[in-house]
C-alpha positions in Angstrom: 30.9 4.4 7.8 27.3 5.0 8.7 26.1 3.3 11.8 23.1 1.1 12.1 20.5 1.7 14.7 18.9 -1.3 16.3 15.6 -1.2 14.2 17.9 -1.6 11.1 17.4 2.0 10.1 20.5 4.1 9.0 21.6 6.2 12.1 22.8 9.1 10.0 20.2 9.0 7.3 16.9 9.7 8.3 14.0 7.1 7.9 12.9 7.2 4.3 14.8 9.9 3.2 17.8 7.8 1.7 19.8 8.6 -1.2 18.2 7.8 -4.6 20.5 5.2 -5.4 20.7 3.5 -2.0 16.6 3.6 -1.9 16.6 1.9 -5.5 19.4 -0.7 -4.4 17.4 -1.7 -1.3 14.0 -1.9 -3.7 15.8 -4.4 -6.0 17.7 -6.5 -2.8 17.4 -10.0 -2.7 16.3 -10.5 -6.6 18.7 -13.1 -8.4 18.3 -14.4 -11.9 17.0 -17.7 -10.5 14.3 -16.1 -8.2 13.3 -13.5 -10.4 10.5 -15.5 -12.7 9.1 -16.7 -9.3 9.0 -13.5 -8.0 6.9 -11.9 -10.9 4.6 -15.0 -10.7 3.9 -13.8 -7.5 3.0 -10.4 -8.5 0.8 -11.7 -11.0 -1.2 -13.6 -8.3 -1.1 -10.4 -6.1 -3.0 -8.3 -8.9 -5.5 -11.1 -9.5 -6.6 -11.0 -5.6 -6.1 -7.1 -6.0 -8.5 -6.1 -9.2 -11.4 -7.4 -7.4 -10.7 -6.2 -4.2 -9.7 -2.6 -5.3 -13.0 -2.5 -7.5 -15.1 -3.2 -4.3 -13.7 -1.0 -2.0 -13.8 1.5 -4.7 -17.6 1.0 -4.1 -17.0 1.5 -0.4 -15.4 4.6 -1.0 -17.8 6.6 -3.0 -15.4 7.0 -6.0 -15.3 5.4 -9.9 -13.1 2.2 -10.1 -10.5 3.7 -11.6 -9.5 6.1 -8.5 -8.8 2.8 -6.5 -6.7 1.3 -9.1 -4.7 4.3 -9.3 -4.5 4.4 -5.5 -3.1 1.1 -5.6 -0.3 1.4 -8.6 0.5 4.7 -6.8 0.6 3.4 -3.1 2.5 0.2 -4.1 5.2 1.8 -6.1 5.8 4.3 -3.1 6.1 1.9 -0.6 8.3 -0.3 -2.9 10.7 2.5 -2.7 10.3 3.9 1.0 9.1 0.8 2.8 11.0 -1.8 4.2 8.9 -4.8 4.3 9.5 -6.8 1.0 5.8 -8.0 0.3 3.4 -5.9 2.5 0.8 -4.8 0.1 -0.4 -0.9 0.2 -3.3 0.2 -1.6 -7.2 0.7 -1.1 -8.5 -0.9 1.6 -12.1 -2.1 2.9 -11.1 -1.5 6.4 -10.7 2.3 6.4 -12.7 3.3 3.3 -16.3 3.2 5.0 -14.3 5.4 7.8 -13.5 8.6 5.3 -16.8 7.6 3.3 -19.3 7.6 6.0 -18.1 11.0 7.2 -17.1 13.0 4.6 -20.0 12.2 2.1 -22.0 14.6 5.2 -20.1 17.4 3.2 -20.2 16.4 -0.3 -21.9 14.1 -2.3 -20.1 11.1 -3.8 -18.3 11.3 -6.9 -18.4 15.0 -7.0 -15.4 17.3 -7.2 -16.0 18.5 -3.9 -16.1 14.9 -2.3 -12.6 14.2 -4.4 -11.1 17.0 -3.1 -12.0 16.5 0.5 -10.7 12.6 0.0 -7.9 14.0 -1.8 -7.0 16.2 1.3 -7.7 13.5 3.7 -5.2 11.2 1.8 -2.2 14.2 2.6 -2.9 14.9 6.1 -3.3 11.5 7.0 0.1 10.6 5.1 2.1 13.2 7.0 0.6 12.1 10.3 1.4 8.4 9.5 5.2 9.6 8.2 5.9 12.0 11.3 4.9 9.0 13.7 7.4 6.9 11.4 10.1 9.6 11.3 9.8 10.3 15.3 9.8 6.7 16.2 6.2 7.1 17.6 4.8 3.6 16.9 4.1 2.6 20.3 0.6 4.6 19.8 -0.2 1.4 17.5 -0.4 -0.6 20.4 -2.5 1.8 23.0 -5.4 0.0 21.7 -5.9 -3.3 23.6 -6.7 -6.1 21.1 -10.5 -6.7 22.5 -11.0 -3.3 21.6 -9.8 -3.4 18.2 -11.4 -6.5 17.6 -15.0 -4.8 18.7 -14.0 -2.0 16.4 -13.2 -3.6 13.4 -16.5 -5.8 13.8 -18.6 -2.5 14.1 -16.7 -1.5 10.8 -17.7 -5.1 9.4 -21.4 -4.4 10.1 -21.4 -1.2 8.9 -20.2 -2.8 5.3 -22.7 -5.7 5.1 -25.3 -2.9 5.6 -24.0 -0.9 3.1 -23.8 -3.6 0.3 -26.6 -5.5 1.2 -28.8 -3.4 -1.1 -26.4 -4.5 -4.0 -26.6 -7.9 -3.0 -30.5 -7.9 -2.9 -30.4 -5.9 -6.2 -32.7 -2.8 -4.8 -31.6 0.9 -4.6 -32.1 2.6 -1.2 -30.5 5.4 0.6 -29.9 7.0 3.9 -26.7 8.2 5.5 -26.9 6.5 9.1 -27.5 2.9 9.5 -31.2 3.3 10.6 -31.9 5.2 7.5 -30.3 2.9 5.5 -32.1 -0.2 7.1 -35.6 1.4 7.1 -34.8 2.0 3.4 -33.7 -1.3 2.7 -36.9 -3.0 4.5 -39.4 -0.9 2.7 -37.7 -2.0 -0.6 -37.7 -5.8 0.1 -40.7 -6.5 -2.2 -38.5 -5.4 -4.8 -35.5 -7.7 -4.5 -33.9 -9.5 -7.6 -33.8 -13.2 -7.1 -30.6 -13.5 -9.5 -28.9 -10.5 -7.5 -29.1 -12.6 -4.5 -27.9 -15.6 -6.3 -25.0 -14.1 -7.5 -23.9 -12.6 -4.3 -24.4 -15.7 -2.2 -22.7 -17.5 -4.9 -19.5 -14.9 -4.7 -19.6 -15.4 -1.1 -19.7 -19.1 -0.9 -17.1 -19.7 -3.5 -14.7 -17.4 -1.5 -15.4 -18.7 1.8 -14.8 -22.3 0.5 -11.9 -21.3 -1.7 -9.9 -19.9 1.0 -10.1 -23.1 3.0 -9.3 -24.8 0.0 -6.2 -22.9 -1.5 -5.4 -19.0 -0.5 -3.2 -18.7 -3.3 -5.7 -18.8 -5.9 -7.5 -15.6 -6.7 -10.9 -17.0 -6.2 -12.4 -13.5 -5.8 -11.1 -12.7 -9.6 -12.7 -16.2 -10.7 -16.1 -15.7 -9.0 -16.4 -12.1 -10.6 -15.7 -13.5 -13.9 -18.0 -16.2 -13.9 -20.7 -13.6 -12.5 -20.1 -11.3 -15.4 -20.1 -14.5 -17.8 -23.7 -15.3 -16.6 -25.0 -11.8 -16.6 -24.0 -11.3 -20.2 -25.1 -14.5 -21.5 -28.2 -14.7 -19.8 -29.3 -10.8 -20.1 -29.6 -10.8 -16.1 -29.7 -7.2 -16.5 -33.2 -7.2 -17.8 -34.1 -9.4 -14.6 -32.5 -6.8 -12.0 -28.8 -7.2 -11.9 -27.2 -3.8 -11.9 -24.3 -3.6 -13.5 -20.8 -2.0 -12.5 -21.5 0.4 -15.8 -18.7 2.3 -18.0 -15.1 2.0 -16.6 -12.3 4.1 -18.1 -8.9 4.1 -17.8 -7.9 8.0 -16.5 -4.8 9.6 -15.7 -4.2 10.8 -12.1 -5.4 14.4 -11.9 -4.7 17.1 -9.3 -7.4 17.5 -7.0 -6.0 19.3 -4.2 -7.5 22.9 -3.5 -7.8 25.4 -0.3 -11.1 24.1 1.6 -13.4 26.2 3.9 -12.8 25.9 8.0 -15.7 23.5 8.0 -14.2 21.1 5.6 -10.7 21.4 6.9 -12.5 20.7 10.2 -14.0 17.1 8.6 -10.6 16.4 7.3 -8.3 16.6 10.3 -11.1 14.8 12.5 -11.3 11.8 9.6 -7.6 11.8 9.7 -7.3 11.3 13.4 -9.5 8.0 13.2 -7.6 6.7 10.0 -4.3 7.3 11.5 -4.9 5.1 14.3 -6.6 2.4 12.7 -3.6 2.8 9.7 -0.9 2.3 12.6 -2.6 -0.7 13.9 -3.2 -2.6 10.9 0.1 -1.6 9.0 2.3 -2.8 12.2 0.6 -5.9 12.5 0.8 -6.7 8.9 4.5 -5.8 9.0 5.3 -7.7 12.3 3.3 -10.6 10.7 5.0 -10.9 7.3 8.5 -10.2 8.3 7.9 -13.1 11.1 6.9 -15.2 8.0 10.0 -14.2 5.8 12.3 -14.6 8.6 13.6 -11.0 8.2 14.0 -8.0 10.9 10.9 -5.7 10.9 11.7 -2.4 10.7 7.9 -0.9 11.7 9.1 3.0 11.7 10.9 2.6 8.0 7.4 1.1 7.0 5.3 4.2 8.4 7.5 6.5 6.7 6.4 4.4 3.5 2.8 3.9 4.1 2.7 7.5 5.2 4.1 8.8 1.6 2.0 6.6 -0.2 -1.1 8.1 1.4 0.5 11.4 0.5 1.4 10.2 -3.1 -2.4 8.9 -3.2 -3.5 12.1 -2.6 -1.4 14.3 -5.0 -2.6 11.8 -7.7 -6.4 12.6 -7.0 -7.0 9.4 -5.1 -7.8 8.6 -1.4 -6.0 7.4 2.0 -4.4 3.7 1.4 -3.5 1.2 4.0 -1.5 -1.9 4.3 -3.8 -5.2 3.6 -2.7 -8.1 5.8 -4.8 -10.2 3.2 -3.0 -9.2 0.1 0.3 -9.3 1.8 -0.5 -12.9 3.0 -1.2 -14.0 -0.5 1.9 -12.4 -1.5 3.9 -14.9 1.0 1.8 -17.9 0.0 2.5 -17.2 -4.0 6.1 -17.6 -3.0 6.9 -13.3 -2.7 10.1 -12.5 -1.2 11.1 -9.4 -3.0 9.7 -6.1 -3.3 9.3 -6.8 -7.3 6.2 -8.6 -6.2 4.4 -5.6 -5.9 6.3 -3.3 -8.3 5.6 -6.3 -11.1 1.8 -6.1 -9.7 1.6 -2.3 -10.4 3.5 -2.4 -13.8 0.9 -5.0 -14.8 -2.0 -3.0 -13.8 -0.5 0.2 -15.9 -0.5 -2.3 -18.8 -4.0 -3.8 -18.3 -5.5 -0.5 -17.6 -6.5 0.4 -21.3 -8.9 -2.8 -21.0 -10.7 -1.3 -18.1 -13.8 -0.7 -20.2 -14.6 -4.2 -20.6 -15.3 -4.3 -16.7 -18.7 -3.0 -17.2 -20.6 -5.6 -17.0 -19.5 -6.9 -13.8 -22.4 -7.3 -11.6 -22.5 -5.1 -8.4 -24.0 -8.0 -6.7 -20.5 -10.1 -7.3 -18.9 -7.0 -6.0 -21.2 -7.0 -2.8 -20.4 -10.7 -2.3 -16.7 -9.6 -2.2 -17.3 -7.2 0.3 -19.6 -9.1 2.2 -16.4 -11.8 2.6 -14.3 -9.2 3.9 -16.8 -8.2 6.1 -17.0 -11.6 7.5 -13.4 -11.7 8.2 -13.5 -8.4 10.2 -16.3 -9.9 12.4 -14.5 -12.5 14.3 -16.7 -14.0 16.7 -14.3 -16.8 17.5 -12.1 -13.9 18.9 -14.8 -12.7 21.0 -15.7 -16.0 22.4 -12.1 -16.6 23.4 -11.8 -12.9 24.9 -15.6 -13.7 26.9 -13.4 -16.8 28.3 -10.4 -15.2 29.6 -12.2 -11.6 30.8 -16.0 -11.0 30.8 -14.9 -7.3 31.5 -12.8 -6.9 28.6 -15.5 -9.1 26.2 -17.9 -6.3 27.2 -15.5 -3.2 26.2 -15.4 -5.1 23.2 -19.0 -5.0 22.5 -19.4 -1.7 23.9 -16.6 -0.6 21.0 -18.4 -2.0 18.2 -21.7 -1.1 19.4 -20.6 2.6 19.3 -19.4 2.5 15.7 -22.4 0.7 14.5 -25.1 2.9 16.5 -23.2 6.4 16.9 -20.7 6.8 14.4 -17.4 6.2 13.6 -15.6 9.2 14.8 -17.6 8.6 18.1 -16.9 4.8 18.0 -13.0 5.3 18.1 -13.6 7.9 20.8 -15.7 5.3 22.6 -12.6 2.8 22.2 -10.0 5.3 23.5 -12.0 6.1 26.2 -12.5 2.3 27.2 -8.7 1.6 26.5 -7.5 4.5 29.2 -10.9 3.6 31.5 -9.3 -0.4 31.3 -5.7 0.4 32.0 -6.5 2.8 35.0 -9.1 0.5 36.3 -6.5 -2.0 36.5 -3.3 0.4 37.8 -6.1 1.6 40.3 -6.4 -1.6 42.0 -3.2 -3.7 42.3 -2.9 -6.8 44.1 -0.7 -7.2 47.8 0.4 -10.3 48.4 2.0 -11.3 52.0 5.3 -13.0 51.1 6.9 -15.9 53.3 10.3 -17.6 53.0 10.2 -21.4 51.3 11.6 -23.6 53.6 15.6 -24.3 53.3 15.9 -21.4 50.4 16.4 -17.8 50.4 13.7 -17.7 48.2 10.4 -15.7 49.2 7.0 -16.3 47.7 3.2 -15.6 48.4 1.7 -17.5 51.6 -0.2 -20.6 50.8 2.1 -23.2 50.3 2.9 -25.3 53.3 6.8 -25.1 53.1 6.4 -21.5 53.2 6.0 -19.3 56.5 6.6 -15.8 57.5 10.1 -15.2 59.7 9.6 -14.1 63.0 8.1 -10.5 63.5 8.7 -9.4 60.0 5.9 -8.8 57.5 7.0 -8.8 53.7 4.5 -7.3 51.1 4.8 -7.3 47.4 2.5 -4.5 45.8 2.7 -5.5 42.1 2.1 -1.9 40.5 3.7 1.4 40.2 2.6 3.9 43.0 1.1 6.8 41.2 -1.8 9.0 41.9 -4.4 6.5 41.0 -3.3 3.7 43.4 -1.4 5.8 45.8 -4.4 5.9 48.7 -4.9 2.1 47.8 -1.3 1.2 48.8 -1.6 2.8 52.2 -4.7 1.5 52.6 -3.5 -2.0 51.8 -0.2 -1.5 54.0 -2.3 -0.6 57.1 -5.4 -3.3 56.6 -2.5 -6.0 56.4 -0.6 -4.6 59.4 -3.9 -5.0 61.4 -3.9 -8.9 60.2 -0.5 -9.4 61.4 -0.3 -7.2 64.9 3.0 -8.5 65.8 5.0 -7.2 63.2 8.1 -5.2 64.2 9.7 -5.0 60.9 8.0 -4.1 57.6 9.7 -5.2 54.3 8.0 -3.6 50.8 9.0 -6.0 47.6 9.5 -3.4 45.1 10.3 -5.4 42.1 7.1 -4.6 40.5 7.3 -1.0 41.2 8.9 0.6 38.3 8.0 4.4 39.0 6.8 6.5 41.6 4.9 9.7 41.3 4.7 12.8 43.2 1.5 11.4 44.8 3.2 8.1 45.4 6.0 9.8 47.2 3.7 11.8 49.5 1.9 8.6 50.2 4.8 6.4 50.9 6.2 9.1 53.3 3.0 8.9 55.2 3.4 5.0 55.2 6.9 5.6 56.7 6.1 7.9 58.9 3.1 5.6 60.1 5.3 2.6 60.6 8.2 4.0 62.4 5.7 6.0 64.9 4.4 2.6 66.0 7.7 1.7 66.8 8.1 -0.4 63.0 11.3 -0.6 60.9 10.8 0.1 57.1 12.9 -1.1 54.4 12.7 -1.4 50.2 13.7 -4.8 48.5 14.7 -4.7 45.0 14.1 -1.2 43.9 14.9 -0.3 41.0 17.3 2.3 40.3 14.4 4.4 38.6 12.7 4.3 42.3 15.9 4.9 44.1 16.7 8.0 42.3 13.3 9.4 42.6 13.4 9.0 46.4 16.9 10.4 46.2 15.4 13.6 44.8 12.8 14.1 47.2 13.1 16.8 50.1 11.0 14.7 52.2 13.3 13.1 55.0 11.1 9.9 55.6 12.0 8.9 51.9 15.1 9.8 51.5 16.6 7.6 54.5 14.6 4.3 53.3 17.1 1.5 53.3 17.4 -0.2 49.9 18.4 -4.1 49.5 19.3 -6.3 46.5 17.1 -9.2 47.9 14.1 -9.6 50.2 16.1 -12.2 52.3 18.9 -9.6 52.5 16.5 -7.1 54.1 14.9 -9.5 56.4 18.3 -10.9 57.9 19.3 -6.8 58.0 15.9 -6.1 60.1 16.2 -9.3 62.1 20.1 -8.7 63.0 19.3 -4.6 63.7 16.5 -5.9 66.5 
C-alpha cells in the first residue's frame, strides 16, 4: 500500500503525476447528492465574479477579452484535476498581468501575433518553473521576501495599474511605455476628459467599495458593469465621449508557440523569473488561507504543481500566464464552496455562455477601469504600511523603496531591488546579533539576562548568551563582544557561552571561536558551551583545531557553571 508523506502527497507517486482514475476521484472528492446543488450555486457565484475581473484583466494584459476567458477556463479545469486545494481559483490575474505586459510590449505591440507568441511562451516557461518548485518541494522560495517588501512591491504594481487605467477612467486616449510618458500624455489630454466616463468609473469604484463591506458574496462588479452598460446603451453615451469595449468574439484556443529570437527568449526568461516569485508568493498565501478557512490540510507543493501546469496549459492554448486569486477564492468560500465542483462548474458554464460574448461590445471601458481601480486599491495597503511603520521604521523604508523601485524604475528592477533588500535586511540582522549577560534567578536553576533584582551572577563565572548563528558576517562581532564583556567583568575566571540560539557554525565561525578559546585560556580562564545543538557539536568535532575539538559541552547553563566552579 502506498505510503503518505507529511504534506499529504502520495510518497510513491510524484506530485501531480497521479494515475488518471485516482486524479478524477480526488477531483470530485467530497461531492455528495446533498451538497451538489450548493456547490453548483457557488460555481455560478464564482463565474459572476470572474467575468468582469477577467474582462478587466484582459485590458491590463493587452489582449482581446476572449483570451482572458480562455485562460480562466483552461487554468480552472487543469488546477481542478492536478491541484490540491478544493476552492482555490486560478486564472487571469490583475497582479501579474501588468508584470508581463509592461515588459513584453517593448518587444512587440499588444494584440499582435508576435506579442501573442511572447506571452504564450512566457506562460509555458513560467509554468515549468513553478511546477518544478512544486515537484522539488522548494516552496520555501516563496517565503524569502519579507512581508514589508512584498507589501511595497504590490503597492507599486497597484500604482502602475492606476496610471494605466486613468485614461479609460477619464475618457481620453494617451500613449507612452513608461509611467512618466503616460502621465505626461495624460496631463496634455485633460482638456478632453469625458464627464460621463468619470461618472461611470467612479460610480463603479464606489459601488464595489461599498458593496464589499455590505456582502462580499454578491457579484457587485458584474452588477456595476451591467448598470454602466445599460446607461451607455439607453443614453447613447458613446456620442458623449464614452469609449466601449468593442467587438468581442468567442474564438477557439490557438497554437501560438513558435521558436523565438535570442533577444525575445531573453525577455521571456527575465519576465518568467519575476512572475514565478510573485506567483509562488500569492499562490502559497491563497492556498494556506483557504485551507485554514475550510479546515483541511494544505498541500502547497501539489498546489504549485497545479498552478504550474495551469500556466503551461494556458500557453499551449494561446493564452497568457495565470495565477491564484485570493479574492475569487475567498468569494468561493463565502458562497459555500467546499469542493472542486465550484471551479469546474464555473468553467463549464463559461464555455456554455461564450456564444453570448458578442453582447459585451457595449461595455464601457470606464466601468472596466473602475473595476481595475478597485483591484489596485486592494493592492495599495496603506493600513499595512502604517502597522509596519509602528513596528519598524527600517522595514517600512524597505517597503517604500521596493514600491518606488517598481514605479519609477521598472518591474524587473523593482523586483531586483526587493530581493536585494531582503538579502540586505537579513544580513544586517544576522551581522548585528545581541549579546546578553546571564545570571541565576534566586532559588532556581534558571538563568536569565541581568536586570531583575532576583537575578545575579555566580562567583567568578561569566555567562554570555549569543542570539544567532556564528558565521562569516558576525564571527568578528562575536569575538569583539566577548572581549568587551570580559573587560566589563575583569574578575571573571570561568566563561560559559549559552549556545541555545546558535544552530550552526561555519568555517569562519570556527576560526573565530578557536581564537576566543585561545584568548581566554591564555588569560587563565576556563571555557565551556552550554545547551549546544547536536549540529554544533558535530561541526566542532570535525574541526582539526584542538581548541574547538576539546571544548566542554553541558546540557544546561547551571550544569556548566557548577562544573566550572567545582573544578576550580
